[in-house]
C-alpha positions as CSV (number, residue, x, y, z in Angstrom):
1,M,-6.5,10.6,-48.1
2,L,-6.5,7.1,-46.0
3,A,-8.0,8.4,-42.9
4,L,-11.2,9.2,-44.6
5,R,-11.1,5.7,-46.2
6,L,-10.8,4.2,-42.6
7,W,-13.0,6.5,-40.9
8,P,-15.9,4.2,-41.7
9,H,-14.3,1.6,-39.8
10,H,-12.5,3.6,-37.0
11,R,-14.7,1.3,-34.1
12,T,-13.9,-1.3,-35.3
13,L,-9.9,-0.4,-35.8
14,L,-10.6,0.5,-32.2
15,A,-11.2,-3.1,-31.2
16,G,-8.4,-4.3,-33.0
17,L,-6.3,-1.8,-31.1
18,W,-7.4,-3.0,-28.0
19,V,-6.7,-6.2,-28.8
20,L,-3.7,-5.7,-29.8
21,V,-2.5,-3.8,-26.6
22,Q,-3.6,-6.8,-24.0
23,L,-1.6,-9.0,-26.1
24,L,1.4,-6.7,-26.1
25,F,1.0,-6.4,-22.4
26,W,0.6,-10.3,-21.9
27,R,3.9,-10.9,-23.7
28,K,5.2,-8.3,-21.8
29,F,4.0,-9.5,-18.2
30,S,4.1,-13.1,-19.7
31,G,0.9,-13.7,-18.5
32,P,-0.9,-12.7,-15.2
33,H,1.5,-10.6,-13.2
34,F,2.2,-11.3,-9.3
35,V,3.5,-8.0,-7.5
36,N,3.6,-6.2,-3.8
37,D,0.1,-6.3,-3.3
38,S,-1.1,-9.2,-4.8
39,A,-0.9,-12.1,-2.2
40,R,-3.2,-10.4,0.2
41,Y,-5.7,-10.1,-1.9
42,L,-5.4,-14.0,-3.8
43,E,-5.2,-15.2,0.0
44,Y,-8.4,-13.1,0.9
45,A,-10.0,-14.8,-2.2
46,R,-9.3,-17.9,-1.6
47,G,-10.7,-17.9,2.2
48,I,-13.9,-16.7,0.2
49,A,-14.2,-19.1,-2.3
50,E,-12.9,-22.6,0.0
51,H,-14.6,-21.2,3.4
52,G,-17.0,-18.4,2.4
53,Y,-15.2,-16.3,4.9
54,F,-14.5,-12.6,4.7
55,E,-11.6,-10.9,6.2
56,P,-12.2,-8.6,8.7
57,G,-10.3,-5.0,9.1
58,H,-8.1,-3.4,6.5
59,N,-8.6,-5.8,3.5
60,L,-12.7,-5.4,3.8
61,R,-12.0,-2.1,2.3
62,Y,-10.8,-3.5,-0.9
63,V,-13.9,-6.6,-0.3
64,L,-15.2,-6.4,-4.5
65,Y,-11.8,-7.1,-5.7
66,P,-11.6,-10.6,-3.9
67,L,-15.0,-11.2,-4.3
68,F,-14.3,-11.0,-8.0
69,Q,-11.1,-12.9,-7.4
70,S,-13.1,-15.8,-5.9
71,L,-15.2,-16.8,-8.6
72,W,-12.5,-17.5,-10.9
73,L,-10.5,-19.4,-8.3
74,W,-13.9,-21.2,-7.5
75,L,-14.4,-22.1,-10.7
76,G,-11.1,-23.9,-10.8
77,L,-9.7,-20.7,-13.9
78,G,-6.9,-19.3,-11.6
79,W,-4.9,-16.7,-12.2
80,P,-5.4,-16.6,-16.1
81,G,-9.5,-16.7,-15.5
82,I,-9.1,-13.5,-13.0
83,V,-7.4,-11.9,-15.8
84,A,-9.8,-13.0,-18.4
85,G,-13.1,-11.6,-16.3
86,Q,-10.3,-8.4,-15.9
87,L,-10.5,-7.8,-19.5
88,A,-13.9,-8.7,-20.4
89,V,-15.3,-5.5,-17.8
90,S,-12.7,-3.6,-19.5
91,A,-13.5,-4.6,-22.7
92,L,-16.9,-3.4,-21.5
93,A,-15.8,-0.1,-20.1
94,T,-14.0,0.7,-23.3
95,R,-17.3,0.7,-25.0
96,A,-19.0,2.8,-22.2
97,I,-16.1,5.8,-23.1
98,Y,-17.1,5.8,-26.7
99,R,-21.0,5.8,-26.1
100,G,-20.5,8.3,-23.0
101,T,-18.1,10.1,-24.7
102,R,-20.5,10.3,-27.7
103,R,-23.3,11.3,-25.9
104,L,-22.1,14.3,-25.0
105,A,-20.6,15.4,-28.3
106,A,-24.2,14.9,-29.4
107,G,-23.9,12.1,-31.0
108,H,-20.3,13.4,-32.6
109,R,-18.1,10.4,-33.2
110,G,-14.7,12.1,-33.4
111,A,-14.6,13.1,-29.8
112,A,-15.8,9.8,-29.0
113,A,-13.4,7.9,-31.1
114,L,-10.3,10.1,-29.3
115,A,-11.5,9.5,-26.2
116,T,-11.9,5.9,-26.4
117,L,-8.0,5.8,-28.7
118,A,-6.4,7.7,-25.4
119,F,-8.0,5.2,-22.7
120,I,-6.8,2.1,-24.9
121,A,-3.4,3.6,-25.8
122,W,-2.1,5.4,-22.8
123,P,0.3,2.9,-21.3
124,D,-0.6,3.1,-17.6
125,I,-4.2,2.2,-18.1
126,Q,-4.4,-0.6,-19.9
127,Q,-1.5,-2.9,-18.4
128,F,-2.9,-3.2,-15.3
129,N,-5.4,-5.5,-17.1
130,L,-2.9,-8.1,-16.4
131,F,-2.2,-7.1,-12.5
132,L,-3.3,-9.1,-9.9
133,L,-4.5,-5.6,-8.3
134,T,-7.7,-3.6,-7.6
135,E,-6.8,-1.2,-10.1
136,S,-8.0,-2.7,-13.6
137,L,-11.6,-3.3,-12.1
138,F,-11.9,0.2,-10.0
139,I,-10.8,1.7,-13.5
140,S,-13.3,-0.3,-15.2
141,L,-15.4,0.8,-12.7
142,V,-14.8,4.4,-13.1
143,A,-15.3,4.5,-17.1
144,L,-18.5,2.1,-16.7
145,S,-20.3,4.3,-14.0
146,F,-19.6,7.4,-16.2
147,G,-21.0,5.5,-19.2
148,A,-24.4,5.0,-17.0
149,F,-24.5,8.7,-15.7
150,T,-24.5,9.9,-19.3
151,N,-27.1,7.7,-19.8
152,I,-29.7,9.1,-17.1
153,Q,-30.5,11.8,-19.2
154,N,-33.1,9.4,-21.1
155,G,-34.5,9.3,-17.6
156,W,-35.4,5.7,-17.7
157,P,-35.9,3.8,-14.5
158,R,-33.6,1.1,-15.5
159,H,-30.3,3.6,-16.2
160,W,-30.6,5.0,-12.6
161,A,-31.2,1.3,-11.3
162,L,-27.7,0.7,-13.4
163,L,-25.9,3.8,-12.6
164,L,-26.9,3.0,-8.7
165,L,-25.6,-0.6,-8.9
166,L,-22.3,0.7,-10.5
167,L,-21.4,3.3,-8.0
168,A,-22.3,1.3,-5.3
169,L,-19.4,-1.5,-6.5
170,T,-17.5,1.2,-7.0
171,A,-17.2,2.3,-3.6
172,L,-16.4,-1.8,-2.7
173,A,-13.7,-1.5,-4.8
174,R,-11.7,0.6,-2.7
175,P,-11.3,2.7,0.2
176,N,-11.3,6.0,-2.3
177,G,-13.9,4.3,-4.7
178,F,-16.8,6.2,-3.0
179,V,-15.5,9.2,-4.7
180,V,-17.4,8.6,-8.4
181,G,-20.7,8.3,-5.5
182,L,-20.0,11.6,-3.9
183,A,-19.2,12.8,-7.6
184,A,-22.6,11.9,-8.7
185,A,-24.3,13.2,-6.2
186,L,-22.8,16.5,-6.1
187,A,-23.5,16.8,-9.8
188,G,-27.2,15.7,-8.6
189,L,-26.9,18.5,-5.9
190,D,-25.7,21.2,-8.2
191,A,-28.9,20.5,-10.6
192,L,-31.4,20.8,-7.8
193,R,-29.6,24.2,-6.9
194,R,-30.5,25.5,-10.0
195,R,-33.8,24.5,-10.2
196,A,-36.4,27.2,-10.3
197,D,-38.5,25.3,-7.8
198,P,-36.4,25.7,-4.2
199,R,-37.8,23.0,-2.4
200,P,-35.8,20.0,-3.5
201,W,-32.6,21.7,-2.6
202,R,-33.5,22.8,0.5
203,A,-34.3,19.0,1.2
204,A,-31.7,17.9,-0.2
205,L,-29.4,20.0,2.5
206,L,-32.0,18.9,5.7
207,G,-31.2,15.3,4.1
208,L,-27.1,15.9,4.3
209,A,-27.7,17.5,7.6
210,L,-29.4,14.5,9.5
211,L,-27.2,12.0,7.3
212,A,-23.9,13.7,8.5
213,P,-23.4,12.0,12.1
214,L,-23.8,8.7,10.0
215,L,-21.2,9.8,7.5
216,W,-19.0,10.9,10.0
217,V,-19.0,7.3,11.3
218,A,-18.4,6.2,7.7
219,L,-15.4,8.4,7.3
220,N,-13.6,7.3,11.1
221,H,-14.4,3.6,9.8
222,Q,-12.7,4.0,6.2
223,L,-9.5,6.1,7.7
224,A,-9.6,3.2,10.8
225,T,-6.8,1.1,9.2
226,F,-4.6,4.2,7.6
227,Y,-1.8,5.3,9.4
228,L,-1.5,9.4,8.5
229,M,-0.1,10.2,11.3
230,D,3.2,8.4,10.7
231,T,3.4,9.8,6.9
232,Y,2.5,13.2,8.2
233,Q,5.6,12.6,10.7
234,R,7.7,11.2,8.0
235,G,7.1,14.2,5.7
236,E,6.2,11.4,3.1
237,L,5.1,12.9,-1.0
238,I,5.4,9.2,-2.0
239,F,4.6,5.7,0.5
240,R,8.2,5.1,1.9
241,Y,10.1,7.1,-0.1
242,Q,12.1,9.3,1.8
243,L,14.4,11.2,-1.1
244,W,11.2,13.5,-1.9
245,A,10.1,14.3,1.7
246,V,9.0,17.3,3.4
247,H,11.1,18.2,6.5
248,Q,9.7,19.6,9.9
249,A,11.0,23.1,10.6
250,A,9.7,22.9,13.8
251,P,8.7,20.1,15.9
252,L,5.1,18.7,15.4
253,K,2.4,18.8,17.6
254,L,0.1,15.3,17.5
255,P,-3.4,14.7,18.4
256,P,-3.8,13.4,22.2
257,P,-4.4,9.4,22.3
258,G,-7.6,8.3,21.3
259,T,-8.4,11.2,19.2
260,G,-10.3,9.5,16.0
261,P,-9.3,9.1,12.6
262,A,-10.8,12.0,11.0
263,A,-10.6,13.9,14.2
264,R,-7.0,13.4,14.3
265,V,-6.4,14.8,10.5
266,F,-8.5,17.7,11.4
267,Y,-6.5,17.9,15.0
268,F,-3.1,18.0,12.9
269,A,-4.3,20.6,10.2
270,V,-5.3,23.1,12.4
271,H,-2.2,23.1,14.6
272,N,0.4,22.9,11.7
273,P,-1.0,24.7,8.8
274,V,2.0,25.4,7.2
275,Y,4.0,21.9,7.5
276,L,0.5,20.3,6.2
277,G,0.5,22.9,3.5
278,R,4.0,22.0,2.3
279,L,2.9,18.5,2.6
280,M,-0.2,18.8,0.1
281,L,1.0,20.8,-2.3
282,G,4.3,19.0,-2.6
283,K,1.6,15.8,-3.0
284,L,-0.3,17.5,-5.5
285,F,2.4,18.1,-8.0
286,V,3.7,14.1,-7.4
287,F,0.3,13.4,-8.3
288,V,-0.3,15.7,-11.1
289,S,2.6,15.9,-13.0
290,Y,4.2,12.5,-13.4
291,L,7.2,12.9,-13.0
292,K,7.6,10.0,-10.7
293,P,11.3,9.6,-9.8
294,H,11.3,5.7,-10.6
295,Y,10.4,6.5,-14.4
296,S,12.5,6.6,-17.1
297,V,13.1,9.8,-19.4
298,A,10.7,8.9,-22.1
299,H,8.3,8.5,-19.3
300,R,8.1,11.8,-18.0
301,V,8.4,13.6,-21.2
302,L,5.3,11.8,-22.2
303,G,3.7,12.7,-18.9
304,V,4.7,16.7,-20.0
305,L,4.1,16.0,-23.6
306,L,0.3,14.5,-23.4
307,L,-0.7,14.7,-20.0
308,W,0.1,18.1,-18.9
309,P,-1.7,19.5,-22.4
310,S,-4.6,16.9,-21.5
311,Y,-5.3,18.9,-18.4
312,W,-5.7,22.4,-19.3
313,L,-7.6,21.2,-22.1
314,A,-10.3,18.9,-19.7
315,A,-10.6,22.2,-17.7
316,R,-11.4,23.8,-20.5
317,G,-13.9,21.5,-21.0
318,A,-15.2,21.6,-17.3
319,R,-16.2,25.0,-18.3
320,R,-17.6,24.0,-21.7
321,A,-21.6,25.3,-21.7
322,G,-22.0,23.5,-24.6
323,I,-22.2,19.9,-22.7
324,W,-24.4,18.4,-20.6
325,R,-23.9,20.5,-17.3
326,P,-24.3,17.3,-14.9
327,A,-21.9,15.3,-16.7
328,R,-19.3,18.2,-16.6
329,V,-19.7,18.5,-12.6
330,F,-19.8,14.4,-12.3
331,L,-16.4,14.2,-14.5
332,A,-14.5,17.4,-12.8
333,S,-15.5,16.3,-9.0
334,V,-13.8,12.3,-10.1
335,F,-10.7,13.8,-10.6
336,L,-10.8,17.1,-7.8
337,L,-11.9,14.6,-4.9
338,Q,-9.3,11.9,-6.0
339,T,-6.9,14.8,-5.7
340,A,-8.1,16.0,-2.9
341,I,-7.4,12.1,-1.1
342,I,-4.3,11.7,-2.1
343,M,-3.2,15.4,-1.3
344,L,-4.6,14.2,2.3
345,T,-3.1,10.9,2.4
346,V,-0.1,9.7,0.6
347,D,1.2,8.6,-3.5
348,D,2.7,6.1,-4.3
349,W,5.5,5.6,-6.2
350,D,3.8,4.8,-9.9
351,V,0.8,6.1,-10.6
352,R,-1.5,3.4,-9.5
353,F,-4.0,6.2,-7.8
354,L,-3.9,8.5,-11.0
355,A,-4.4,6.1,-13.9
356,P,-8.2,6.0,-12.3
357,V,-9.1,9.1,-13.2
358,L,-7.3,9.7,-16.5
359,P,-10.2,8.3,-18.2
360,V,-12.7,11.7,-16.9
361,V,-9.4,13.5,-18.4
362,F,-9.3,12.4,-21.1
363,V,-13.3,12.9,-21.8
364,L,-13.1,16.0,-20.8
365,A,-10.2,17.0,-22.9
366,T,-11.3,15.5,-26.2
367,L,-14.5,17.3,-25.6
368,E,-12.5,20.4,-25.7
369,V,-10.7,19.3,-28.2
370,S,-13.6,18.7,-30.7
371,N,-15.2,22.1,-29.7
372,L,-12.2,23.5,-31.0
373,V,-11.7,21.8,-34.6
374,S,-15.5,22.8,-34.5
375,I,-15.1,26.6,-33.8
376,T,-11.9,26.1,-36.1
377,S,-14.0,24.2,-39.3
378,H,-16.7,27.3,-39.0
379,A,-14.7,29.7,-38.9
380,R,-12.6,28.8,-42.2
381,P,-13.3,30.9,-44.9
382,E,-15.0,28.8,-47.8
383,G,-12.7,29.1,-50.9
């Protein structure tokens, strides 16, 4: 069979496919793609490159991306240099998906190849490499963090150092970038909880209790420039899109003036539980369904036929005992934490918020596919 003859060269073929996909998107967008939020990132980057000025306020929550852009602007390479840098990091991320999945699959290359193929071929992931937006860097950092996380099984200090560095960079890429570090922390807590010696687990809980005030301050800082009450009052499931909205059945009880950002959300939840519940369920559907109102029928069908089964397979993979448990907790937590954030905030008209966590879905799904194929092949009677 042709597939068997090509299999020894599958990594070369995947690399070639990755290059082809980038060229196709370059042609589609005629080079670097400037869109809605690109202006503010580029303006911030120019301020860093020319004056070393880091703008305070909302944009500081995305500081890594303007800093990344400023390097290429300082070198005089402009937009093509920025995109070239994004492509280079994406290439490393693609390798991390392959290697990380292979580690979790006990060295088997089938699952690694399938996860990498999904990462390369899914159009709403690779296209962001041409966008002058944070998504390309954020997606790549999520993938690189995954690869680094699977490598700490070896226990070498350099692997831990690389993971911590990548988690810090991911947290600086977007306001929600902390979810990757939080997912790693949850995986670590789960590992401590399952130890025979309970003392490390208790020490970790004590540390969390002591850090709680600092974490509360950090949460308020992140939420300070997001006007969630406005989106709640408008009933938005998608930002600034009123055709899909939840309408109030009764006047809403809003937090009093002076209430902190995080406390406002808690106040609203306590006093408007049914309305907020409807909002959150609506946002959950919009976020995971892939049925965005602006998408073509073909785009929606693609999501239903391929992405929905991937969710089911990923859920099964997350419970598969044969996969290293900390990685399962990490991957599942990345997706669930991102989903929770969208349910409490608001989704976008496209999949900018879903694309960064699709790699973890594809990894878990392909690990489950690999397991099912292995079970089927072992169950097949000898001829």
